[in-house]
All heavy atoms as an XYZ file, in Angstrom:
951
protein
N       0.842     -1.204      0.000
C       0.000      0.000      0.000
C       0.867      1.241      0.000
O       2.007      1.210      0.463
C      -0.910      0.003      1.231
C      -2.033      0.989      1.141
N      -3.093      0.825      0.289
C      -2.244      2.153      1.776
C      -3.930      1.840      0.423
N      -3.447      2.664      1.316
N       0.322      2.343     -0.546
C       1.040      3.618     -0.635
C       0.193      4.703      0.004
O      -1.011      4.785     -0.240
C       1.329      3.989     -2.106
C       1.941      5.376     -2.199
C       2.258      2.955     -2.743
N       0.825      5.518      0.836
C       0.157      6.670      1.419
C       0.713      7.943      0.789
O       1.926      8.062      0.564
C       0.371      6.724      2.938
C      -0.257      5.576      3.708
C       0.611      4.310      3.661
O       1.835      4.393      3.745
N      -0.020      3.181      3.513
N      -0.179      8.893      0.512
C       0.201     10.153     -0.123
C      -0.307     11.316      0.714
O      -1.484     11.324      1.120
C      -0.403     10.244     -1.527
C      -0.040      9.114     -2.499
C      -0.874      9.208     -3.766
C       1.447      9.157     -2.839
N       0.570     12.283      0.964
C       0.187     13.461      1.750
C       0.621     14.707      0.997
O       1.822     14.908      0.758
C       0.822     13.440      3.145
C       0.440     14.701      3.911
C       0.392     12.192      3.906
N      -0.348     15.548      0.652
C      -0.075     16.788     -0.065
C       0.140     17.938      0.910
O      -0.377     17.926      2.036
C      -1.234     17.171     -0.989
C      -1.640     16.144     -2.003
C      -2.786     15.265     -1.541
O      -2.988     15.146     -0.309
O      -3.488     14.714     -2.401
N       0.863     18.951      0.440
C       1.040     20.189      1.196
C       1.330     21.311      0.218
O       1.636     21.067     -0.958
C       2.168     20.054      2.217
O       3.397     19.787      1.569
N       1.226     22.544      0.714
C       1.617     23.695     -0.101
C       0.473     24.514     -0.659
O       0.713     25.539     -1.303
N      -0.766     24.087     -0.422
C      -1.882     24.874     -0.916
C      -2.033     26.173     -0.152
O      -1.365     26.404      0.859
N      -2.921     27.035     -0.638
C      -3.163     28.298      0.030
C      -3.927     29.234     -0.867
O      -4.477     28.824     -1.901
N      -3.948     30.487     -0.487
C      -4.632     31.523     -1.251
C      -3.597     32.444     -1.879
O      -2.657     32.884     -1.196
C      -5.574     32.333     -0.360
O      -6.560     31.449      0.201
C      -6.277     33.413     -1.161
N      -3.779     32.726     -3.143
C      -2.828     33.557     -3.868
C      -3.599     34.468     -4.821
O      -4.698     34.127     -5.260
C      -1.811     32.673     -4.622
C      -2.492     31.841     -5.690
C      -0.678     33.484     -5.202
N      -3.025     35.608     -5.132
C      -3.651     36.529     -6.065
C      -3.440     36.057     -7.500
O      -2.475     35.333     -7.793
C      -3.069     37.924     -5.893
C      -3.422     38.581     -4.573
C      -2.886     40.009     -4.482
O      -2.010     40.409     -5.236
N      -3.425     40.769     -3.543
N      -4.320     36.446     -8.413
C      -4.105     36.108     -9.829
C      -2.727     36.570    -10.295
O      -2.266     37.656     -9.942
C      -5.221     36.879    -10.537
C      -6.308     36.984     -9.520
C      -5.596     37.163     -8.196
N      -2.082     35.703    -11.073
C      -0.732     35.982    -11.526
C       0.348     35.472    -10.600
O       1.539     35.474    -10.958
N      -0.047     35.041     -9.418
C       0.910     34.553     -8.440
C       1.321     33.113     -8.677
O       0.903     32.474     -9.647
N       2.145     32.595     -7.758
C       2.686     31.238     -7.872
C       2.510     30.482     -6.569
O       2.464     31.082     -5.487
C       4.177     31.292     -8.215
O       4.406     31.923     -9.453
N       2.433     29.176     -6.703
C       2.432     28.261     -5.565
C       3.169     27.001     -5.966
O       3.197     26.646     -7.154
C       1.014     27.881     -5.141
C       0.207     28.828     -4.264
C      -1.198     28.275     -4.063
C       0.884     29.052     -2.926
N       3.739     26.318     -4.973
C       4.380     25.031     -5.225
C       3.759     23.998     -4.313
O       3.836     24.120     -3.085
C       5.880     25.107     -4.975
C       6.639     23.850     -5.408
C       8.065     23.884     -4.935
N       8.904     22.896     -5.594
C       9.934     22.288     -5.019
N      10.257     22.584     -3.762
N      10.650     21.408     -5.691
N       3.141     23.009     -4.907
C       2.559     21.914     -4.156
C       3.571     20.781     -4.023
O       4.361     20.543     -4.930
C       1.299     21.388     -4.835
C       0.200     22.389     -5.115
C      -1.020     21.683     -5.718
C      -0.187     23.166     -3.883
N       3.503     20.087     -2.888
C       4.360     18.928     -2.654
C       3.501     17.744     -2.255
O       2.413     17.907     -1.698
C       5.362     19.223     -1.539
O       6.188     20.315     -1.858
N       4.005     16.552     -2.532
C       3.319     15.325     -2.148
C       4.383     14.327     -1.692
O       5.316     14.032     -2.440
C       2.537     14.764     -3.324
S       1.804     13.139     -3.036
N       4.232     13.851     -0.473
C       5.160     12.860      0.078
C       4.521     11.486      0.017
O       3.409     11.296      0.539
C       5.520     13.212      1.518
C       6.389     12.192      2.255
C       7.751     12.054      1.584
C       6.546     12.583      3.710
N       5.203     10.559     -0.616
C       4.728      9.181     -0.708
C       5.452      8.314      0.320
O       6.643      8.476      0.542
C       4.956      8.631     -2.108
N       4.720      7.393      0.933
C       5.310      6.453      1.868
C       4.666      5.093      1.687
O       3.623      4.968      1.041
C       5.159      6.947      3.307
O       3.789      7.076      3.636
N       5.292      4.079      2.255
C       4.773      2.726      2.101
C       5.499      2.001      0.985
O       6.707      2.128      0.841
N       4.758      1.280      0.163
C       5.328      0.468     -0.919
C       5.624      1.330     -2.149
O       5.084      1.101     -3.238
C       4.374     -0.666     -1.279
O       4.097     -1.465     -0.148
N       6.532      2.286     -1.987
C       6.782      3.262     -3.056
C       7.510      2.643     -4.251
O       7.449      3.197     -5.349
C       7.577      4.454     -2.521
O       8.779      3.973     -1.917
C       6.769      5.228     -1.483
N       8.178      1.522     -4.066
C       8.858      0.864     -5.191
C       7.879      0.415     -6.260
O       8.262      0.197     -7.412
C       9.662     -0.346     -4.690
C      10.912      0.063     -3.934
O      11.259      1.274     -3.982
O      11.530     -0.797     -3.287
N       6.611      0.268     -5.892
C       5.604     -0.197     -6.848
C       5.057      0.922     -7.724
O       4.335      0.663     -8.685
C       4.442     -0.862     -6.100
O       3.743      0.100     -5.320
N       5.403      2.175     -7.415
C       4.834      3.309     -8.152
C       5.456      3.431     -9.535
O       6.672      3.445     -9.683
C       5.038      4.619     -7.378
C       4.272      4.584     -6.051
C       4.579      5.809     -8.215
C       4.544      5.784     -5.171
N       4.598      3.535    -10.559
C       5.057      3.747    -11.926
C       4.856      5.203    -12.327
O       5.778      5.888    -12.743
C       4.303      2.821    -12.906
C       4.768      3.061    -14.342
C       4.500      1.360    -12.520
N       3.627      5.674    -12.191
C       3.313      7.059    -12.537
C       2.832      7.800    -11.302
O       2.238      7.214    -10.404
C       2.197      7.126    -13.587
C       2.438      6.272    -14.800
C       1.634      5.172    -15.060
C       3.466      6.564    -15.681
C       1.855      4.379    -16.177
C       3.696      5.772    -16.796
C       2.885      4.684    -17.029
O       3.113      3.897    -18.132
N       3.056      9.112    -11.319
C       2.464      9.985    -10.322
C       1.832     11.153    -11.051
O       2.277     11.532    -12.146
C       3.490     10.474     -9.312
C       4.091      9.339     -8.481
S       5.044      9.918     -7.075
C       3.719     10.354     -5.937
N       0.813     11.718    -10.430
C       0.069     12.760    -11.130
C      -0.586     13.714    -10.153
O      -0.726     13.411     -8.962
C      -1.002     12.131    -12.019
N      -0.974     14.841    -10.686
C      -1.789     15.810     -9.964
C      -3.149     15.902    -10.645
O      -3.226     16.039    -11.874
C      -1.133     17.179     -9.936
C       0.071     17.246     -9.065
C       1.379     17.144     -9.451
C       0.098     17.430     -7.645
N       2.207     17.236     -8.360
C       1.445     17.430     -7.245
C      -0.895     17.594     -6.670
C       1.829     17.584     -5.905
C      -0.515     17.746     -5.356
C       0.839     17.744     -4.979
N      -4.174     15.848     -9.843
C      -5.549     16.054    -10.288
C      -6.112     17.238     -9.512
O      -5.579     17.615     -8.464
C      -6.405     14.810     -9.998
C      -6.137     13.658    -10.921
C      -4.973     12.912    -10.806
C      -7.048     13.315    -11.903
C      -4.717     11.843    -11.661
C      -6.811     12.242    -12.759
C      -5.641     11.514    -12.631
N      -7.178     17.793    -10.021
C      -7.844     18.855     -9.279
C      -9.354     18.748     -9.481
O      -9.829     18.211    -10.486
C      -7.349     20.239     -9.702
C      -7.737     20.658    -11.111
C      -7.107     22.012    -11.449
N      -7.474     22.462    -12.779
C      -6.967     23.545    -13.360
N      -6.047     24.287    -12.723
N      -7.359     23.903    -14.582
N     -10.076     19.249     -8.490
C     -11.534     19.247     -8.565
C     -12.062     20.565     -8.038
O     -11.859     20.891     -6.863
C     -12.130     18.084     -7.774
C     -13.621     17.942     -7.957
C     -14.148     16.641     -7.412
O     -13.540     16.003     -6.553
N     -15.304     16.208     -7.912
N     -12.704     21.307     -8.917
C     -13.336     22.561     -8.538
C     -14.764     22.283     -8.085
O     -15.361     21.277     -8.468
C     -13.328     23.523     -9.719
N     -15.346     23.172     -7.276
C     -16.724     22.969     -6.809
C     -17.684     22.792     -7.978
O     -17.667     23.564     -8.939
C     -17.019     24.261     -6.045
C     -15.692     24.740     -5.589
C     -14.736     24.380     -6.691
N     -18.488     21.736     -7.904
C     -19.481     21.488     -8.934
C     -18.943     20.879    -10.208
O     -19.690     20.699    -11.178
N     -17.647     20.551    -10.226
C     -17.045     19.982    -11.437
C     -16.437     18.627    -11.124
O     -16.174     18.275     -9.976
C     -15.971     20.921    -11.994
C     -16.529     22.257    -12.487
C     -15.453     23.050    -13.192
C     -16.009     24.347    -13.762
N     -14.968     25.133    -14.485
N     -16.200     17.854    -12.192
C     -15.565     16.562    -12.023
C     -14.057     16.738    -11.802
O     -13.468     17.734    -12.204
C     -15.802     15.693    -13.260
C     -17.260     15.297    -13.456
C     -17.437     14.338    -14.608
O     -16.458     14.064    -15.325
O     -18.564     13.846    -14.779
N     -13.462     15.728    -11.174
C     -12.022     15.759    -10.980
C     -11.326     15.570    -12.323
O     -11.726     14.716    -13.128
C     -11.605     14.674     -9.991
C     -10.162     14.732     -9.570
C      -9.915     14.075     -8.223
N     -10.347     12.712     -8.151
C     -10.262     11.965     -7.047
N      -9.774     12.494     -5.934
N     -10.677     10.724     -7.059
N     -10.286     16.381    -12.577
C      -9.574     16.316    -13.840
C      -8.082     16.134    -13.601
O      -7.513     16.714    -12.671
C      -9.807     17.587    -14.672
C      -9.301     18.863    -14.039
C      -9.271     20.052    -14.979
O      -9.248     19.862    -16.213
O      -9.250     21.193    -14.458
N      -7.452     15.344    -14.455
C      -6.011     15.194    -14.416
C      -5.352     16.367    -15.100
O      -5.766     16.747    -16.196
N      -4.326     16.948    -14.463
C      -3.685     18.118    -15.042
C      -2.214     17.897    -15.371
O      -1.669     18.573    -16.248
C      -3.855     19.369    -14.165
C      -3.301     19.121    -12.753
C      -5.312     19.791    -14.116
C      -3.238     20.375    -11.901
N      -1.552     16.990    -14.689
C      -0.137     16.751    -14.964
C       0.252     15.377    -14.449
O      -0.214     14.971    -13.383
C       0.735     17.822    -14.317
N       1.081     14.687    -15.201
C       1.535     13.363    -14.795
C       2.995     13.181    -15.188
O       3.489     13.840    -16.116
C       0.677     12.276    -15.433
N       3.670     12.270    -14.479
C       5.095     12.038    -14.722
C       5.401     10.571    -14.474
O       4.856      9.963    -13.544
C       5.935     12.968    -13.819
C       7.417     12.875    -14.146
C       5.671     12.690    -12.339
C       8.250     13.975    -13.464
N       6.284      9.998    -15.297
C       6.676      8.610    -15.054
C       7.999      8.585    -14.289
O       8.552      9.626    -13.938
C       6.736      7.825    -16.364
C       7.926      8.182    -17.249
O       8.733      9.051    -16.868
O       8.027      7.596    -18.343
N       8.488      7.393    -14.021
C       9.676      7.254    -13.176
C      10.939      7.778    -13.847
O      11.934      8.049    -13.163
C       9.863      5.791    -12.780
O       9.938      4.983    -13.939
N      10.906      7.939    -15.176
C      12.060      8.472    -15.901
C      12.002      9.981    -16.061
O      12.939     10.574    -16.601
C      12.152      7.834    -17.290
C      12.465      6.358    -17.217
O      13.177      5.950    -16.272
O      12.008      5.604    -18.091
N      10.897     10.592    -15.649
C      10.763     12.035    -15.745
C      10.000     12.532    -16.950
O       9.886     13.743    -17.152
N       9.464     11.620    -17.759
C       8.638     12.030    -18.886
C       7.315     12.558    -18.354
O       6.723     11.963    -17.463
C       8.394     10.857    -19.834
O       9.662     10.359    -20.287
C       7.574     11.295    -21.039
N       6.866     13.681    -18.916
C       5.692     14.351    -18.384
C       4.611     14.525    -19.445
O       4.868     14.442    -20.649
C       6.057     15.747    -17.850
O       6.615     16.528    -18.918
C       7.072     15.657    -16.721
N       3.409     14.772    -18.960
C       2.313     15.153    -19.836
C       1.417     16.116    -19.066
O       1.326     16.029    -17.835
C       1.527     13.933    -20.341
O       0.671     14.319    -21.406
C       0.704     13.284    -19.237
N       0.777     17.044    -19.788
C      -0.020     18.090    -19.163
C      -1.365     18.243    -19.871
O      -1.475     18.046    -21.077
C       0.708     19.433    -19.230
C       1.998     19.486    -18.459
C       3.213     19.181    -19.066
C       2.008     19.846    -17.114
C       4.406     19.228    -18.362
C       3.202     19.902    -16.398
C       4.386     19.590    -17.028
O       5.565     19.643    -16.322
N      -2.340     18.664    -19.105
C      -3.592     19.093    -19.703
C      -3.373     20.451    -20.355
O      -2.551     21.252    -19.902
C      -4.669     19.202    -18.632
N      -4.153     20.702    -21.401
C      -3.998     21.959    -22.117
C      -4.229     23.187    -21.257
O      -3.639     24.245    -21.490
N      -5.083     23.050    -20.253
C      -5.439     24.194    -19.409
C      -4.282     24.686    -18.551
O      -4.319     25.828    -18.065
C      -6.625     23.825    -18.517
O      -6.312     22.690    -17.724
N      -3.272     23.845    -18.336
C      -2.155     24.235    -17.462
C      -0.804     24.220    -18.182
O       0.192     24.682    -17.622
C      -2.067     23.339    -16.212
C      -3.406     23.338    -15.473
C      -1.637     21.922    -16.568
N      -0.776     23.702    -19.401
C       0.495     23.577    -20.116
C       1.131     24.932    -20.291
O       0.469     25.896    -20.677
C       0.258     22.908    -21.466
C       1.519     22.390    -22.125
C       1.169     21.540    -23.335
C       2.408     20.906    -23.940
N       2.097     20.043    -25.092
N       2.415     25.024    -19.978
C       3.139     26.287    -20.077
C       3.109     27.110    -18.801
O       3.898     28.049    -18.653
N       2.211     26.775    -17.875
C       2.119     27.491    -16.601
C       2.525     26.619    -15.419
O       3.090     27.107    -14.436
C       0.707     28.013    -16.377
C       0.207     28.970    -17.436
C      -1.138     29.581    -17.040
N      -2.190     28.601    -16.907
C      -2.910     28.413    -15.804
N      -2.691     29.166    -14.732
N      -3.867     27.497    -15.767
N       2.209     25.337    -15.495
C       2.496     24.398    -14.402
C       3.623     23.460    -14.816
O       3.735     23.079    -15.984
C       1.265     23.570    -14.069
C       0.119     24.315    -13.450
C       0.106     25.692    -13.360
C      -0.963     23.615    -12.928
C      -0.957     26.374    -12.795
C      -2.035     24.276    -12.349
C      -2.032     25.665    -12.294
N       4.433     23.056    -13.826
C       5.504     22.096    -14.068
C       5.463     21.009    -12.999
O       5.505     21.316    -11.804
C       6.878     22.778    -14.040
O       6.923     23.820    -15.019
C       7.984     21.769    -14.334
N       5.378     19.762    -13.441
C       5.394     18.630    -12.527
C       6.809     18.067    -12.472
O       7.521     18.032    -13.487
C       4.384     17.541    -12.959
C       4.264     16.445    -11.898
C       4.752     16.945    -14.318
C       3.137     15.449    -12.168
N       7.228     17.657    -11.288
C       8.544     17.033    -11.132
C       8.472     16.046     -9.969
O       7.551     16.093     -9.158
C       9.629     18.089    -10.887
O       9.370     18.824     -9.702
N       9.452     15.160     -9.922
C       9.487     14.203     -8.821
C      10.924     13.943     -8.417
O      11.833     14.011     -9.241
C       8.757     12.903     -9.179
C       9.369     12.073    -10.278
C       8.420     10.966    -10.774
N       8.397      9.805     -9.905
C       7.709      8.693    -10.182
N       6.982      8.630    -11.302
N       7.726      7.660     -9.357
N      11.084     13.653     -7.139
C      12.385     13.277     -6.582
C      12.222     11.844     -6.095
O      11.674     11.610     -5.009
C      12.767     14.224     -5.440
C      14.149     13.938     -4.873
O      14.598     12.770     -4.937
O      14.771     14.870     -4.347
N      12.664     10.903     -6.920
C      12.442      9.490     -6.596
C      13.179      9.077     -5.318
O      12.680      8.245     -4.562
C      12.883      8.609     -7.765
C      11.993      8.765     -8.986
O      10.799      9.026     -8.868
N      12.571      8.624    -10.162
N      14.334      9.663     -5.079
C      15.113      9.295     -3.894
C      14.399      9.681     -2.605
O      14.521      9.005     -1.582
C      16.479      9.953     -3.955
N      13.645     10.799     -2.681
C      12.948     11.291     -1.489
C      11.462     10.957     -1.510
O      10.716     11.361     -0.611
C      13.129     12.798     -1.362
C      14.573     13.216     -1.146
C      14.702     14.722     -0.982
C      16.155     15.129     -0.722
N      16.302     16.597     -0.591
N      11.031     10.235     -2.561
C       9.609      9.872     -2.708
C       8.714     11.101     -2.674
O       7.659     11.103     -2.004
C       9.196      8.877     -1.614
C       9.928      7.565     -1.740
O      10.111      7.049     -2.843
N      10.370      7.019     -0.615
N       9.136     12.129     -3.378
C       8.389     13.390     -3.405
C       7.914     13.707     -4.814
O       8.609     13.440     -5.800
C       9.259     14.544     -2.912
C       9.657     14.471     -1.454
S       8.296     14.824     -0.333
C       7.938     16.536     -0.733
N       6.736     14.307     -4.900
C       6.178     14.808     -6.142
C       5.899     16.291     -5.940
O       5.470     16.694     -4.854
C       4.882     14.086     -6.482
C       4.149     14.531     -7.746
C       4.934     14.087     -8.986
C       2.739     13.964     -7.775
N       6.141     17.084     -6.991
C       5.947     18.521     -6.883
C       5.097     19.027     -8.046
O       5.059     18.434     -9.116
C       7.294     19.243     -6.900
C       8.244     18.785     -5.845
C       9.268     17.886     -6.144
C       8.131     19.240     -4.543
C      10.142     17.446     -5.174
C       9.004     18.802     -3.558
C      10.006     17.906     -3.865
N       4.444     20.175     -7.798
C       3.750     20.877     -8.871
C       4.019     22.364     -8.687
O       3.524     22.965     -7.727
C       2.253     20.610     -8.852
C       1.480     21.233    -10.029
C       1.852     20.524    -11.339
C      -0.027     21.156     -9.789
N       4.837     22.914     -9.559
C       5.089     24.350     -9.566
C       4.026     25.009    -10.417
O       3.894     24.692    -11.600
C       6.478     24.653    -10.123
C       6.806     26.136    -10.211
C       6.900     26.800     -8.855
O       7.481     26.253     -7.928
N       6.301     27.990     -8.735
N       3.268     25.912     -9.825
C       2.161     26.572    -10.517
C       2.463     28.061    -10.628
O       2.599     28.742     -9.606
C       0.859     26.347     -9.749
C       0.543     24.880     -9.505
S      -1.071     24.629     -8.749
C      -0.802     25.370     -7.149
N       2.580     28.533    -11.837
C       2.856     29.945    -12.101
C       1.689     30.577    -12.840
O       0.872     29.877    -13.449
C       4.141     30.086    -12.930
C       5.362     29.567    -12.210
O       5.458     29.622    -10.987
N       6.317     29.046    -12.971
N       1.638     31.905    -12.812
C       0.586     32.646    -13.520
C      -0.795     32.082    -13.185
O      -1.594     31.778    -14.082
C       0.839     32.617    -15.028
C      -0.065     33.557    -15.792
O      -0.561     34.535    -15.197
O      -0.317     33.300    -16.987
N      -1.058     31.937    -11.916
C      -2.318     31.337    -11.495
C      -3.504     32.228    -11.845
O      -3.416     33.465    -11.793
C      -2.287     31.052     -9.999
C      -1.471     29.803     -9.632
C      -1.041     29.835     -8.176
C      -2.278     28.554     -9.932
N      -4.605     31.567    -12.189
C      -5.827     32.249    -12.591
C      -6.963     31.841    -11.658
O      -6.907     30.761    -11.045
C      -6.181     31.858    -14.023
C      -5.065     32.089    -15.036
C      -5.429     31.556    -16.390
C      -4.282     31.640    -17.383
N      -3.826     33.023    -17.611
N      -8.002     32.656    -11.553
C      -9.135     32.279    -10.693
C      -9.705     30.905    -11.043
O     -10.150     30.182    -10.143
C     -10.141     33.399    -10.956
C      -9.297     34.591    -11.288
C      -8.144     34.025    -12.080
N      -9.654     30.524    -12.305
C     -10.198     29.229    -12.699
C      -9.314     28.060    -12.258
O      -9.700     26.890    -12.421
C     -10.427     29.164    -14.215
C      -9.215     29.564    -15.048
C      -9.266     31.027    -15.491
O      -9.673     31.890    -14.677
O      -8.891     31.289    -16.658
N      -8.147     28.340    -11.697
C      -7.313     27.286    -11.120
C      -7.739     26.938     -9.697
O      -7.203     25.993     -9.103
C      -5.836     27.718    -11.102
C      -5.263     27.883    -12.494
O      -5.528     27.025    -13.357
O      -4.527     28.871    -12.708
N      -8.669     27.692     -9.150
C      -9.158     27.415     -7.803
C      -9.794     26.034     -7.746
O     -10.695     25.720     -8.532
C     -10.189     28.476     -7.382
O      -9.538     29.744     -7.280
C     -10.820     28.128     -6.039
N      -9.290     25.190     -6.848
C      -9.762     23.808     -6.753
C      -9.060     23.117     -5.593
O      -8.092     23.641     -5.029
C      -9.456     23.049     -8.044
N      -9.546     21.925     -5.273
C      -8.814     21.021     -4.397
C      -7.869     20.230     -5.295
O      -8.298     19.675     -6.315
C      -9.775     20.083     -3.681
C      -9.105     19.186     -2.658
S      -8.560     20.115     -1.205
C     -10.127     20.316     -0.361
N      -6.602     20.199     -4.919
C      -5.590     19.517     -5.707
C      -5.199     18.213     -5.015
O      -4.902     18.202     -3.811
C      -4.372     20.414     -5.883
C      -4.593     21.484     -6.930
C      -5.466     22.538     -6.683
C      -3.962     21.435     -8.165
C      -5.703     23.511     -7.644
C      -4.186     22.405     -9.137
C      -5.059     23.440     -8.863
O      -5.291     24.398     -9.821
N      -5.169     17.141     -5.804
C      -4.889     15.811     -5.287
C      -3.643     15.224     -5.945
O      -3.462     15.332     -7.164
C      -6.054     14.869     -5.556
C      -7.345     15.254     -4.897
C      -8.269     16.061     -5.561
C      -7.649     14.817     -3.612
C      -9.464     16.428     -4.956
C      -8.841     15.172     -3.008
C      -9.742     15.974     -3.675
O     -10.926     16.333     -3.074
N      -2.849     14.563     -5.151
C      -1.730     13.768     -5.625
C      -2.214     12.335     -5.827
O      -3.035     11.836     -5.032
C      -0.629     13.823     -4.561
S       0.767     12.744     -4.812
N      -1.748     11.688     -6.885
C      -2.151     10.318     -7.159
C      -0.949      9.505     -7.613
O      -0.006     10.051     -8.197
C      -3.236     10.293     -8.232
N      -0.998      8.216     -7.340
C       0.081      7.315     -7.739
C      -0.505      6.056     -8.350
O      -1.550      5.568     -7.910
C       0.955      6.964     -6.536
N       0.201      5.537     -9.360
C      -0.263      4.348    -10.051
C       0.820      3.275    -10.050
O       1.992      3.579    -10.247
C      -0.624      4.692    -11.498
O      -0.889      3.524    -12.242
N       0.413      2.037     -9.858
C       1.334      0.911     -9.975
C       1.091      0.148    -11.273
O       1.706     -0.890    -11.516
C       1.189     -0.036     -8.787
C      -0.173     -0.666     -8.650
C      -0.178     -1.728     -7.565
N      -1.422     -2.489     -7.594
C      -2.463     -2.206     -6.839
N      -2.409     -1.195     -5.999
N      -3.556     -2.936     -6.897
N       0.216      0.718    -12.114
C      -0.175      0.072    -13.363
C       0.427      0.799    -14.550
O       0.359      2.024    -14.611
C      -1.699      0.056    -13.505
O      -2.266     -0.529    -12.330
C      -2.124     -0.724    -14.733
N       1.013      0.072    -15.475
C       1.562      0.694    -16.681
C       0.461      1.019    -17.672
O      -0.592      0.376    -17.689
C       2.567     -0.247    -17.345
O       3.676     -0.446    -16.515
N       0.699      2.040    -18.500
C      -0.268      2.405    -19.520
C       0.367      3.340    -20.526
O       1.432      3.898    -20.270
N      -0.289      3.516    -21.653
C       0.238      4.444    -22.655
C       0.065      5.878    -22.181
O      -0.786      6.183    -21.335
C      -0.481      4.250    -23.997
O      -1.884      4.487    -23.800
C      -0.288      2.845    -24.518
N       0.878      6.739    -22.749
C       0.897      8.138    -22.310
C      -0.474      8.799    -22.453
O      -0.809      9.720    -21.706
C       1.938      8.897    -23.126
C       2.294     10.257    -22.558
C       3.472     10.822    -23.297
N       3.843     12.133    -22.835
C       4.829     12.853    -23.348
N       5.540     12.359    -24.344
N       5.109     14.046    -22.875
N      -1.261      8.292    -23.379
C      -2.578      8.886    -23.622
C      -3.508      8.787    -22.420
O      -4.473      9.536    -22.315
C      -3.245      8.213    -24.838
C      -2.635      8.574    -26.189
C      -1.293      7.905    -26.424
O      -0.997      6.886    -25.759
O      -0.529      8.397    -27.274
N      -3.227      7.845    -21.514
C      -4.126      7.672    -20.370
C      -3.501      8.113    -19.062
O      -4.063      7.886    -17.986
C      -4.624      6.216    -20.247
C      -3.467      5.260    -19.938
C      -5.378      5.797    -21.496
C      -3.935      3.864    -19.558
N      -2.346      8.750    -19.129
C      -1.676      9.146    -17.887
C      -2.485     10.158    -17.093
O      -2.263     10.308    -15.902
C      -0.308      9.742    -18.180
C       0.704      8.768    -18.611
C       0.520      7.441    -18.906
C       2.101      9.029    -18.827
N       1.707      6.864    -19.286
C       2.691      7.807    -19.249
C       2.906     10.161    -18.702
C       4.042      7.699    -19.536
C       4.260     10.059    -18.989
C       4.817      8.836    -19.404
N      -3.407     10.875    -17.706
C      -4.246     11.834    -16.987
C      -5.631     11.271    -16.699
O      -6.539     12.000    -16.310
C      -4.366     13.138    -17.780
C      -3.055     13.911    -17.956
C      -3.293     15.194    -18.729
C      -2.411     14.207    -16.610
N      -5.771      9.967    -16.885
C      -7.055      9.318    -16.627
C      -7.139      8.870    -15.177
O      -6.250      8.172    -14.670
C      -7.220      8.114    -17.540
O      -8.384      7.388    -17.203
N      -8.207      9.245    -14.525
C      -8.390      8.918    -13.110
C      -8.336      7.410    -12.868
O      -7.828      6.960    -11.838
C      -9.743      9.486    -12.662
C      -9.952      9.558    -11.179
C     -11.212     10.328    -10.824
O     -11.722     11.086    -11.672
O     -11.691     10.161     -9.694
N      -8.829      6.652    -13.823
C      -8.933      5.203    -13.635
C      -7.570      4.509    -13.574
O      -7.477      3.364    -13.136
C      -9.766      4.589    -14.753
O      -9.156      4.804    -16.005
N      -6.489      5.190    -14.007
C      -5.165      4.582    -13.987
C      -4.570      4.527    -12.577
O      -3.686      3.741    -12.294
C      -4.228      5.368    -14.909
C      -2.797      4.865    -15.095
C      -2.790      3.485    -15.756
C      -1.969      5.853    -15.909
N      -5.082      5.357    -11.677
C      -4.422      5.586    -10.399
C      -5.055      4.785     -9.265
O      -6.273      4.707     -9.133
C      -4.390      7.085    -10.102
C      -3.481      7.764    -11.093
C      -3.967      8.192    -12.320
C      -2.110      7.881    -10.844
C      -3.122      8.736    -13.276
C      -1.267      8.434    -11.796
C      -1.774      8.848    -13.003
O      -0.934      9.367    -13.948
N      -4.156      4.185     -8.469
C      -4.573      3.299     -7.391
C      -4.620      3.991     -6.031
O      -5.334      3.542     -5.139
C      -3.593      2.120     -7.280
C      -3.314      1.472     -8.620
O      -2.252      1.711     -9.225
N      -4.235      0.673     -9.104
N      -3.799      5.037     -5.866
C      -3.657      5.665     -4.560
C      -3.859      7.176     -4.684
O      -3.405      7.789     -5.653
C      -2.262      5.378     -3.985
C      -1.929      3.905     -3.950
C      -1.038      3.351     -4.856
C      -2.534      3.062     -3.016
C      -0.746      2.002     -4.840
C      -2.240      1.707     -2.990
C      -1.352      1.183     -3.900
O      -1.076     -0.155     -3.875
N      -4.497      7.734     -3.664
C      -4.846      9.157     -3.675
C      -4.545      9.786     -2.328
O      -4.712      9.160     -1.281
C      -6.333      9.321     -3.966
C      -6.712      8.846     -5.331
C      -7.010      7.566     -5.694
C      -6.800      9.633     -6.525
N      -7.278      7.509     -7.046
C      -7.167      8.759     -7.576
C      -6.601     10.987     -6.803
C      -7.333      9.203     -8.887
C      -6.782     11.425     -8.096
C      -7.141     10.543     -9.130
N      -4.110     11.049     -2.391
C      -3.978     11.821     -1.167
C      -5.308     12.445     -0.779
O      -6.307     12.284     -1.479
N      -5.285     13.165      0.333
C      -6.504     13.794      0.848
C      -6.797     15.137      0.183
O      -7.917     15.643      0.277
C      -6.387     13.991      2.357
C      -6.369     12.676      3.123
C      -7.638     11.879      2.918
O      -8.735     12.361      3.119
N      -7.485     10.627      2.478
N      -5.811     15.703     -0.466
C      -6.013     16.961     -1.170
C      -5.513     18.169     -0.406
O      -5.426     18.164      0.823
N      -5.196     19.218     -1.164
C      -4.806     20.502     -0.588
C      -5.515     21.588     -1.408
O      -5.548     21.541     -2.632
C      -3.275     20.678     -0.585
O      -2.932     21.886      0.095
C      -2.683     20.699     -1.981
N      -6.095     22.556     -0.715
C      -6.905     23.572     -1.372
C      -6.041     24.687     -1.938
O      -5.155     25.216     -1.248
C      -7.918     24.159     -0.385
C      -8.779     25.269     -0.946
C      -9.754     24.784     -2.015
O     -10.299     23.681     -1.917
N      -9.966     25.600     -3.036
N      -6.327     25.052     -3.177
C      -5.704     26.203     -3.817
C      -6.812     27.176     -4.195
O      -7.765     26.803     -4.877
C      -4.908     25.798     -5.071
C      -4.439     27.031     -5.832
C      -3.726     24.923     -4.686
N      -6.679     28.404     -3.721
C      -7.658     29.444     -4.030
C      -6.934     30.625     -4.669
O      -5.958     31.130     -4.115
C      -8.394     29.913     -2.772
O      -9.056     28.787     -2.168
C      -9.426     30.973     -3.106
N      -7.425     31.050     -5.823
C      -6.822     32.174     -6.536
C      -7.866     33.289     -6.576
O      -8.897     33.173     -7.232
C      -6.399     31.782     -7.954
C      -5.682     32.950     -8.633
C      -5.499     30.547     -7.920
N      -7.610     34.326     -5.825
C      -8.566     35.437     -5.792
C      -7.896     36.690     -5.275
O      -6.869     36.624     -4.613
C      -9.775     35.052     -4.966
O      -9.782     35.661     -3.747
């Protein structure tokens, strides 16, 4: 089993930046992909960025060029650097980990991920 704990959320003005972190513990050797998802009030949860163990990344169009996902495998950490934040980025942000392999096309699919954190709130206003 894998436990995920997010941190780094908060309130920021439009145009500002935040860096989210996620610490993984437990059976971390089984993790293949890690990702960030977000869910705004009244909306479905969406995948926004994912990374494999080699550092290959993929992004949703809504965040590409503004957000950067990275991971430190030695420290079992996942990060999301968010720049040029907009009010529409306001959401609960979740860290997710997958032990299942898949093509890059599904790396932002919720169904690929086995483990989830509790979330950290990001508010842009």
